[in-house]
ZARORO-591450 format. One line per field, with one value per residue (C-alpha): residue number from 1; residue in one letter; chain; x, y, z. Coordinates in pm, whole numbers, plus 50000, padded with zeros to 5 digits. Each point is the difference from the previous one (the first is absolute). Layout:
BEGIN
num	[NUM, ...]
residuo	[A, ...]
cadena	[A, ...]
xx	[X, ...]
yy	[Y, ...]
zz	[Z, ...]
This chain:
BEGIN
num	[1, 2, 3, 4, 5, 6, 7, 8, 9, 10, 11, 12, 13, 14, 15, 16, 17, 18, 19, 20, 21, 22, 23, 24, 25, 26, 27, 28, 29, 30, 31, 32, 33, 34, 35, 36, 37, 38, 39, 40, 41, 42, 43, 44, 45, 46, 47, 48, 49, 50, 51, 52, 53, 54, 55, 56, 57, 58, 59, 60, 61, 62, 63, 64, 65, 66, 67, 68, 69, 70, 71, 72, 73, 74, 75, 76, 77, 78, 79, 80, 81, 82, 83, 84, 85, 86, 87, 88, 89, 90, 91, 92, 93, 94, 95, 96, 97, 98, 99, 100, 101, 102, 103, 104, 105, 106, 107, 108, 109, 110, 111, 112, 113, 114, 115, 116, 117, 118, 119, 120, 121, 122, 123, 124, 125, 126, 127, 128, 129, 130, 131, 132, 133, 134, 135, 136, 137, 138, 139, 140, 141, 142, 143, 144, 145, 146, 147, 148, 149, 150, 151, 152, 153, 154, 155, 156, 157, 158, 159, 160, 161, 162, 163, 164, 165, 166, 167, 168, 169, 170, 171, 172, 173, 174, 175, 176, 177, 178, 179, 180, 181, 182, 183, 184, 185, 186, 187, 188, 189, 190, 191, 192, 193, 194, 195, 196, 197, 198, 199, 200, 201, 202, 203, 204, 205, 206, 207, 208, 209, 210, 211, 212, 213, 214, 215, 216, 217, 218, 219, 220, 221, 222, 223, 224, 225, 226, 227, 228, 229, 230, 231, 232, 233, 234, 235, 236, 237, 238, 239, 240, 241, 242, 243, 244, 245, 246, 247, 248, 249, 250, 251, 252, 253, 254, 255, 256, 257, 258, 259, 260, 261, 262, 263, 264, 265, 266, 267, 268, 269, 270, 271, 272, 273, 274, 275, 276, 277, 278, 279, 280, 281, 282, 283, 284, 285, 286, 287, 288, 289, 290, 291, 292, 293, 294, 295, 296, 297, 298, 299, 300, 301, 302, 303, 304, 305, 306, 307, 308, 309, 310]
residuo	[M, N, A, I, A, A, P, V, A, A, E, T, L, A, N, K, K, E, F, W, R, W, Q, E, N, V, W, V, D, E, T, K, D, W, K, T, A, K, I, I, T, C, G, I, D, V, G, S, V, S, S, Q, A, V, L, V, V, D, G, E, L, Y, G, F, N, S, M, R, T, G, N, N, S, P, D, S, A, T, N, A, L, A, G, V, M, E, K, C, G, M, K, L, E, D, I, H, Y, V, V, G, T, G, Y, G, R, V, N, V, P, F, A, H, K, A, I, T, E, I, A, C, H, A, R, G, A, N, Y, M, G, G, N, G, V, R, T, I, L, D, M, G, G, Q, D, C, K, A, I, H, C, D, E, K, G, K, V, T, N, F, L, M, N, D, K, C, A, A, G, T, G, R, G, M, E, V, I, A, D, L, M, Q, I, P, I, A, E, L, G, P, R, S, F, D, V, D, V, E, P, E, A, V, S, S, V, C, V, V, F, A, K, S, E, A, L, G, L, L, K, A, G, Y, T, K, N, K, V, I, A, A, Y, C, Q, A, M, A, E, R, V, V, S, L, L, E, R, I, G, V, E, E, G, F, F, I, T, G, G, I, A, K, N, P, G, V, V, K, R, I, E, K, L, L, G, I, K, A, M, E, T, K, V, D, S, Q, I, A, G, A, L, G, A, A, L, F, G, Y, T, L, M, Q, K, Q, G, A, A, A, A, A, K, A, A, A]
cadena	[A, A, A, A, A, A, A, A, A, A, A, A, A, A, A, A, A, A, A, A, A, A, A, A, A, A, A, A, A, A, A, A, A, A, A, A, A, A, A, A, A, A, A, A, A, A, A, A, A, A, A, A, A, A, A, A, A, A, A, A, A, A, A, A, A, A, A, A, A, A, A, A, A, A, A, A, A, A, A, A, A, A, A, A, A, A, A, A, A, A, A, A, A, A, A, A, A, A, A, A, A, A, A, A, A, A, A, A, A, A, A, A, A, A, A, A, A, A, A, A, A, A, A, A, A, A, A, A, A, A, A, A, A, A, A, A, A, A, A, A, A, A, A, A, A, A, A, A, A, A, A, A, A, A, A, A, A, A, A, A, A, A, A, A, A, A, A, A, A, A, A, A, A, A, A, A, A, A, A, A, A, A, A, A, A, A, A, A, A, A, A, A, A, A, A, A, A, A, A, A, A, A, A, A, A, A, A, A, A, A, A, A, A, A, A, A, A, A, A, A, A, A, A, A, A, A, A, A, A, A, A, A, A, A, A, A, A, A, A, A, A, A, A, A, A, A, A, A, A, A, A, A, A, A, A, A, A, A, A, A, A, A, A, A, A, A, A, A, A, A, A, A, A, A, A, A, A, A, A, A, A, A, A, A, A, A, A, A, A, A, A, A, A, A, A, A, A, A, A, A, A, A, A, A, A, A, A, A, A, A]
xx	[46180, 49674, 49933, 49979, 50308, 50235, 50003, 50032, 50310, 50134, 49957, 50132, 50335, 50019, 49976, 50253, 50281, 50346, 50186, 50326, 50019, 50274, 50019, 50134, 50190, 50126, 50250, 50214, 50237, 49842, 50314, 50174, 49938, 50053, 49992, 50358, 50166, 50270, 49934, 49663, 49999, 49728, 49993, 49717, 49971, 49717, 49978, 49756, 49780, 50089, 50157, 50196, 50117, 50262, 50113, 50351, 50119, 50370, 50069, 49738, 49649, 49743, 49682, 49832, 49684, 49938, 49707, 49844, 50154, 49731, 49964, 50240, 50368, 50011, 49667, 50122, 50341, 49798, 49731, 50250, 50203, 49688, 49910, 50289, 50040, 49637, 50086, 50278, 49911, 50272, 49989, 50182, 50243, 50108, 50166, 50359, 50059, 49752, 50129, 49766, 50037, 49795, 49854, 49837, 50303, 50041, 49635, 50029, 49917, 50189, 50322, 50343, 50146, 49904, 50190, 49927, 49794, 50295, 50230, 49737, 49878, 50375, 50024, 49690, 50059, 50350, 49831, 49729, 50206, 50351, 50323, 49991, 49736, 50159, 49722, 49659, 49702, 49749, 49659, 49811, 49654, 50095, 50367, 50271, 50344, 50293, 50269, 50337, 50167, 50293, 50018, 49902, 49692, 50174, 49868, 50262, 49780, 49631, 49767, 49621, 49704, 49744, 49842, 49717, 49801, 50053, 50169, 49916, 49746, 49747, 50002, 49909, 49722, 49842, 50002, 49848, 49718, 49954, 49983, 49793, 50243, 50144, 50371, 50122, 49865, 50151, 50343, 49883, 49709, 50262, 50128, 49676, 50004, 50021, 50275, 50211, 49902, 50230, 50034, 49763, 50181, 49947, 50210, 49760, 49740, 49721, 50078, 50050, 49667, 49845, 50201, 49898, 49615, 50068, 50149, 49686, 49773, 50224, 49948, 50285, 49898, 50050, 50302, 50160, 49978, 50143, 50287, 50058, 50029, 50220, 50230, 50002, 50078, 50283, 50161, 49983, 50192, 50244, 50102, 50067, 50221, 50181, 50108, 50168, 50091, 49883, 50239, 49944, 49839, 49669, 49739, 49669, 49820, 49682, 49625, 50049, 50244, 49679, 49866, 50158, 49856, 50228, 50300, 50020, 49997, 50269, 50198, 49968, 50088, 50316, 50098, 50061, 49777, 49902, 50143, 49715, 49904, 49753, 49964, 49721, 50189, 49771, 50186, 50335, 50041, 49859, 50221, 50302, 49906, 49963, 50333, 50180, 49831, 50150, 50345, 49970, 49909, 50281, 50239, 49844, 50050, 50364, 50074, 49855, 50185, 50322, 49923, 49934, 50326, 50213]
yy	[49935, 49903, 49751, 50257, 50213, 49701, 49888, 50357, 50068, 49675, 50094, 50350, 49845, 49774, 50280, 50216, 50063, 49923, 50299, 49895, 49674, 50005, 49773, 49654, 49853, 49680, 49953, 49734, 50050, 49774, 50026, 49766, 49628, 49923, 49626, 50010, 50192, 49862, 50201, 50150, 50213, 50189, 50304, 50067, 50364, 50009, 50346, 50186, 50133, 49766, 49672, 49912, 49657, 50010, 49730, 50001, 49773, 49950, 50329, 50211, 50122, 49775, 50097, 50129, 50077, 50301, 49994, 50146, 49825, 49823, 49940, 49705, 50013, 49634, 50022, 50328, 49837, 49679, 50197, 50235, 49710, 49795, 50304, 50012, 49618, 49958, 50280, 49792, 49635, 49951, 49778, 50074, 49687, 50167, 50279, 49914, 50276, 50223, 50312, 50209, 50352, 50295, 50016, 49673, 49824, 49744, 49899, 49891, 49611, 49882, 50216, 49860, 50325, 50344, 50309, 50363, 50226, 50261, 49766, 49867, 50353, 50086, 49702, 50032, 50372, 49894, 49767, 50258, 50310, 49840, 50022, 50395, 49993, 50134, 50146, 49811, 50147, 49730, 50133, 49720, 49955, 50115, 50101, 50158, 49905, 50202, 49732, 50056, 49716, 49904, 49924, 49621, 50119, 49926, 50213, 50251, 50213, 50069, 50182, 49919, 50170, 49768, 50200, 50176, 49907, 50367, 49979, 49633, 49816, 49978, 50380, 50042, 49745, 50185, 50328, 49795, 49889, 50357, 50177, 49723, 49968, 49679, 49985, 49976, 50341, 50187, 50063, 50131, 50235, 50131, 50218, 50133, 50288, 50381, 50052, 49750, 49996, 49953, 49660, 49886, 50084, 49670, 49687, 49778, 49835, 50046, 50374, 50028, 49873, 50249, 50281, 49886, 50026, 50346, 50125, 49860, 50188, 50320, 49990, 49787, 49771, 49635, 50015, 50268, 49793, 49712, 50216, 50125, 49661, 49866, 50275, 49905, 49630, 50134, 50240, 49705, 49746, 50253, 50078, 49651, 49982, 50316, 49842, 49702, 50222, 49935, 49907, 49983, 49687, 50078, 49731, 49972, 49647, 49939, 50073, 50376, 50005, 49985, 50328, 50275, 50254, 49886, 49894, 50345, 50183, 49803, 50048, 50376, 50027, 49797, 50130, 49653, 49790, 49643, 49727, 49853, 49624, 49814, 49756, 50021, 50194, 49815, 49678, 50101, 49806, 49679, 50030, 50044, 49710, 49781, 50123, 49904, 49656, 49971, 50088, 49735, 49745, 50078, 49979, 49654, 49873, 50116, 49837, 49668, 50019, 50057, 49737, 49749, 50102, 49953]
zz	[51688, 49842, 49728, 49731, 50116, 50029, 49629, 49898, 50208, 49884, 49634, 50065, 50157, 49701, 49749, 50157, 49769, 50145, 49863, 50169, 49804, 49756, 49693, 50068, 49709, 49876, 49699, 49827, 49726, 49723, 49786, 50232, 50079, 50363, 49935, 49813, 50291, 50195, 50314, 50136, 50323, 50158, 50219, 50236, 50171, 50258, 50075, 50252, 49712, 49693, 49917, 49686, 49861, 49723, 49782, 49866, 49736, 49933, 50153, 49825, 50098, 49864, 50197, 50297, 50199, 50212, 50228, 50331, 50309, 50195, 50376, 50007, 49865, 49899, 49806, 49840, 49892, 49874, 49817, 49826, 49853, 49911, 49781, 49797, 49975, 49878, 49745, 49834, 50101, 50242, 50321, 50344, 49930, 49674, 50200, 50112, 50266, 50190, 50203, 50232, 50081, 50128, 50367, 49949, 49866, 50298, 49922, 49640, 50070, 49682, 49998, 50023, 50129, 50134, 49908, 50122, 49763, 50004, 49840, 49749, 49894, 49924, 49785, 49831, 49915, 49876, 49751, 49903, 49958, 49924, 50197, 50002, 50280, 50314, 50218, 50039, 50158, 50111, 50067, 50140, 50150, 50374, 49985, 49783, 49933, 49869, 49867, 49855, 49792, 49784, 49626, 50088, 50180, 50351, 50290, 50138, 50220, 50091, 50200, 50090, 50105, 50157, 50283, 49793, 49676, 49869, 49664, 49952, 49789, 50298, 50038, 49633, 50039, 50295, 49764, 49716, 50214, 50160, 49655, 49868, 49686, 49879, 50127, 49651, 49894, 50300, 49849, 49676, 50173, 50226, 49729, 49889, 50228, 49928, 50247, 50167, 50379, 50302, 50139, 50283, 50331, 50168, 49943, 50161, 49782, 50269, 50044, 49612, 49950, 50236, 49840, 49668, 50107, 50129, 49671, 49822, 50231, 49930, 49624, 49883, 49692, 50035, 49764, 50193, 50316, 49828, 49861, 50372, 50121, 49709, 50094, 50356, 49919, 49757, 50262, 50274, 49784, 49872, 50369, 50031, 49698, 50085, 50311, 49812, 49693, 49636, 49748, 49607, 49896, 50217, 49981, 50171, 50088, 50157, 49917, 50033, 49718, 49780, 50133, 49795, 50234, 50277, 49769, 49799, 50313, 50155, 49688, 50021, 50347, 49922, 49707, 49862, 49754, 50099, 49758, 49793, 49956, 49795, 50290, 50262, 50288, 50262, 49931, 50072, 50346, 49876, 49664, 50224, 50225, 49674, 49874, 50317, 49977, 49649, 50127, 50291, 49738, 49802, 50282, 50094, 49660, 49991, 50345, 49877, 49676, 50183, 50245, 49719, 49827, 50293]
């Protein structure tokens, strides 16, 4: 590459828009004062695509940070927590208990305990949707899980698909880049079609990408291709749900829960409407982890009090 071409190529790469990039988010409840809390716990969910840190103050959601997972699990956990602590002026020593979850849960350097994401998503969904939640669909970055739980958010059964990225957040990121449409716009645009198309036939992200290109060449609009892919994702996860059975009290967690193009098609196929929540569905795992930490701290306190009274 000559001296002129090199800077031009570098500039083109720098200016390339990352259509797959979803919005990272930091939030704290400014109506609460964490400094007056008796117990502060933290949940860290290090997933394959995203990482979340959630702070729970005296058993209630206080703040969270949701961001892209980096190349290193310990760094991703550290950065996620640092983001929300900076927002509220908290330090690590102010937190009484930390629980790690997600595929990188054993690599959270400051965690006191690690708990599986299945248990944590059930607990988090129970908090967000109430004790009526019974069936949970966790649509993560690289896998999908169908979970049954009881009125306390305790897992009673689950099934998992982790062999292919189809029907996951990563699959949707691929389509966003392919269509050159921001990922947040895919869901709404999937309904802007004259006729609802059939789902793409392949369940593999790689082959679905090839099929999508073929549909564009055949005259499909971008919106119609997106609709066909959203339908394929919906059909794939519904087949997983049907294997375990769907009870009333259906709740969706994970980043794909923010995509109406997939969610509404899932609801149509199942004939069941998903429960709504005002809390970011992507933090369910980390929230559940923080709530587990709160329960563990309560038990420690009760045990200490009993010992002192004996």
